[in-house]
VMD Tcl script that draws the C-alpha trace (Angstrom):
set ca {
  {-16.44 0.59 -17.97}
  {-16.79 -1.70 -14.98}
  {-18.72 -0.85 -11.83}
  {-17.70 -2.66 -8.65}
  {-19.07 -2.35 -5.15}
  {-16.79 -2.42 -2.14}
  {-19.02 -3.53 0.75}
  {-19.05 -1.75 4.09}
  {-16.58 -3.38 6.44}
  {-15.94 -2.99 10.14}
  {-12.32 -3.25 11.20}
  {-10.21 -2.49 14.21}
  {-7.63 0.33 14.13}
  {-4.88 -0.71 16.54}
  {-3.21 2.72 16.53}
  {-6.37 4.55 17.62}
  {-7.68 1.60 19.62}
  {-11.14 1.80 18.04}
  {-13.44 0.13 15.51}
  {-13.86 1.84 12.15}
  {-16.72 1.15 9.77}
  {-16.26 2.00 6.12}
  {-19.19 2.98 3.90}
  {-20.20 0.87 0.93}
  {-18.48 2.38 -2.10}
  {-19.17 2.00 -5.81}
  {-16.13 2.40 -8.05}
  {-16.26 3.01 -11.79}
  {-13.19 1.55 -13.46}
  {-11.72 1.79 -16.96}
  {-8.89 -0.39 -18.28}
  {-7.48 2.07 -20.79}
  {-4.25 3.46 -22.13}
  {-4.67 6.35 -19.70}
  {-4.76 4.04 -16.66}
  {-1.90 1.95 -18.06}
  {0.19 5.10 -18.50}
  {-0.51 6.25 -14.92}
  {0.47 2.85 -13.50}
  {3.68 2.62 -15.54}
  {4.72 6.13 -14.48}
  {4.36 5.09 -10.83}
  {6.03 1.68 -11.05}
  {8.53 2.40 -13.87}
  {7.99 -1.02 -15.43}
  {5.78 -2.35 -18.22}
  {2.27 -3.40 -17.22}
  {1.77 -5.62 -20.28}
  {4.27 -8.29 -19.36}
  {4.08 -11.95 -18.42}
  {5.41 -11.09 -14.97}
  {2.83 -11.67 -12.24}
  {1.70 -8.50 -10.44}
  {2.00 -8.27 -6.67}
  {-1.10 -7.56 -4.59}
  {0.14 -4.01 -4.06}
  {0.66 -3.49 -7.82}
  {-2.80 -4.89 -8.58}
  {-4.47 -2.61 -6.04}
  {-2.55 0.36 -7.40}
  {-3.70 -0.46 -10.94}
  {-7.28 -0.43 -9.65}
  {-6.53 3.03 -8.23}
  {-5.24 4.10 -11.66}
  {-8.34 2.65 -13.34}
  {-10.75 4.53 -11.06}
  {-12.73 7.30 -12.74}
  {-15.04 7.87 -9.75}
  {-14.35 11.22 -8.13}
  {-13.47 11.79 -4.45}
  {-12.81 8.22 -3.37}
  {-11.44 7.70 0.12}
  {-7.96 6.16 -0.49}
  {-8.40 3.76 2.43}
  {-11.22 2.00 0.56}
  {-8.66 0.35 -1.73}
  {-7.22 -1.63 1.18}
  {-10.68 -3.17 1.71}
  {-11.20 -4.60 -1.78}
  {-12.25 -8.25 -1.42}
  {-10.75 -11.02 -3.57}
  {-13.97 -11.58 -5.53}
  {-13.89 -7.93 -6.69}
  {-10.22 -8.27 -7.68}
  {-11.20 -11.34 -9.73}
  {-13.96 -9.36 -11.49}
  {-11.47 -6.60 -12.27}
  {-8.95 -9.12 -13.66}
  {-11.69 -10.71 -15.80}
  {-12.59 -7.24 -17.12}
  {-8.93 -6.54 -17.93}
  {-8.69 -9.83 -19.88}
  {-11.99 -9.33 -21.78}
  {-11.64 -8.88 -25.56}
  {-14.25 -6.09 -25.86}
  {-14.50 -6.57 -29.62}
  {-16.11 -8.88 -32.14}
  {-13.10 -8.71 -34.44}
  {-11.02 -11.86 -34.73}
  {-7.68 -11.89 -36.52}
  {-6.30 -15.18 -37.76}
  {-2.70 -14.89 -36.70}
  {-0.16 -16.02 -39.26}
  {2.85 -15.58 -36.99}
  {4.14 -18.60 -35.16}
  {6.26 -16.83 -32.56}
  {5.40 -13.73 -30.61}
  {7.32 -10.48 -30.73}
  {9.88 -9.95 -28.00}
  {9.32 -6.19 -28.01}
  {8.40 -4.80 -24.61}
  {5.11 -2.97 -24.99}
  {4.69 0.13 -22.85}
  {2.24 3.02 -22.92}
  {4.66 5.09 -25.00}
  {4.90 2.34 -27.64}
  {1.11 2.23 -27.89}
  {0.96 6.03 -28.17}
  {3.58 5.80 -30.94}
  {1.43 3.26 -32.79}
  {-1.56 5.56 -32.44}
  {0.39 8.49 -33.93}
  {1.90 6.37 -36.73}
  {-1.52 4.97 -37.68}
  {-3.38 8.31 -37.30}
  {-5.61 6.91 -34.56}
  {-7.22 9.83 -32.67}
  {-6.20 10.36 -29.06}
  {-9.82 10.02 -27.92}
  {-9.23 6.27 -28.30}
  {-6.81 6.34 -25.35}
  {-9.90 6.07 -23.12}
  {-11.19 2.92 -24.86}
  {-10.82 -0.47 -23.22}
  {-7.15 -1.27 -23.84}
  {-7.82 -4.59 -25.61}
  {-10.19 -2.86 -28.03}
  {-7.56 -0.21 -28.79}
  {-4.90 -2.88 -29.38}
  {-7.27 -4.69 -31.76}
  {-7.82 -1.45 -33.69}
  {-4.04 -1.03 -33.95}
  {-3.73 -4.61 -35.26}
  {-6.49 -4.05 -37.82}
  {-4.87 -0.79 -39.01}
  {-1.53 -2.58 -39.39}
  {-3.08 -5.41 -41.39}
  {-5.07 -3.10 -43.66}
  {-2.08 -0.81 -44.24}
  {0.23 -3.62 -45.38}
  {-0.24 -5.46 -48.68}
  {-1.16 -9.14 -48.34}
  {1.75 -11.56 -48.17}
  {2.35 -13.74 -51.20}
  {1.91 -17.45 -50.61}
  {4.83 -19.80 -51.02}
  {4.56 -22.52 -53.67}
  {3.90 -25.08 -50.94}
  {1.07 -22.99 -49.40}
  {-0.43 -22.30 -52.85}
  {-0.41 -26.00 -53.76}
  {-1.99 -26.96 -50.42}
  {-4.74 -24.34 -50.87}
  {-5.44 -25.47 -54.46}
  {-5.58 -29.11 -53.34}
  {-8.13 -28.22 -50.64}
  {-10.24 -26.14 -53.08}
  {-10.22 -28.93 -55.69}
  {-11.20 -31.53 -53.08}
  {-14.09 -29.34 -51.92}
  {-15.28 -28.87 -55.52}
  {-15.14 -32.62 -56.17}
  {-17.26 -33.24 -53.05}
  {-19.89 -30.64 -53.97}
  {-20.10 -31.77 -57.63}
  {-19.83 -35.48 -56.81}
  {-17.07 -36.08 -59.35}
  {-13.77 -37.94 -59.23}
  {-11.62 -35.53 -61.08}
}
mol new
graphics top color blue
foreach p $ca { graphics top sphere $p radius 0.5 }
foreach p [lrange $ca 0 end-1] q [lrange $ca 1 end] { graphics top cylinder $p $q radius 0.2 }
display resetview
C-alpha cells in the first residue's frame, strides 16, 4: 500500500467567480488486480500494455487504486506531478525478493488483461485473496507456480557441452591442475 498526501491548494473557480481552497488529503492506494480490473472496465483496453497512458487515464487509475473512503472526487484534479511520479514508481516496484532467470529470448505477444490474470489464478489454484496483493507480486507468484508445475527443460547437446566445459574449467582452477 502507498500513502500519498495531496497538499491543500487554493484555486479560482471561474464559473462561481470565487476562490476555493481544498483541504490536505491523504490517499491510500493499492496497485492490485482489483484496481486493474476496475480501470479496464472503464476504459475497455488493457492496462498492461506498452502504450503510454494519457494524463486522464493515469488520474483515473489513481482513482481505481484508492482504498480511502469518502474522498472528494475533485481532489484528483489537484494531484501534483511529484505525487504522480511516486505512484508510477510504486506501480513499477517489484515487491518481491524472488528473481527468475528468464530463459526466453522473445516476449509473449499475448495481451494480458485482468481476465487473463484471473484465469491464471484459477488454473494455478491461487486463492482470490491474492487479487488484493501488489500486482507485480501476484504476477511473480503466477510465474513461480508455472515454473514449479512444469518439468525442467532438457538441455541441448550444445548447452550440455558448454555447461560441462565451464564446470571442468572451474574444477581445474580450484584444484590447480591442468587436466
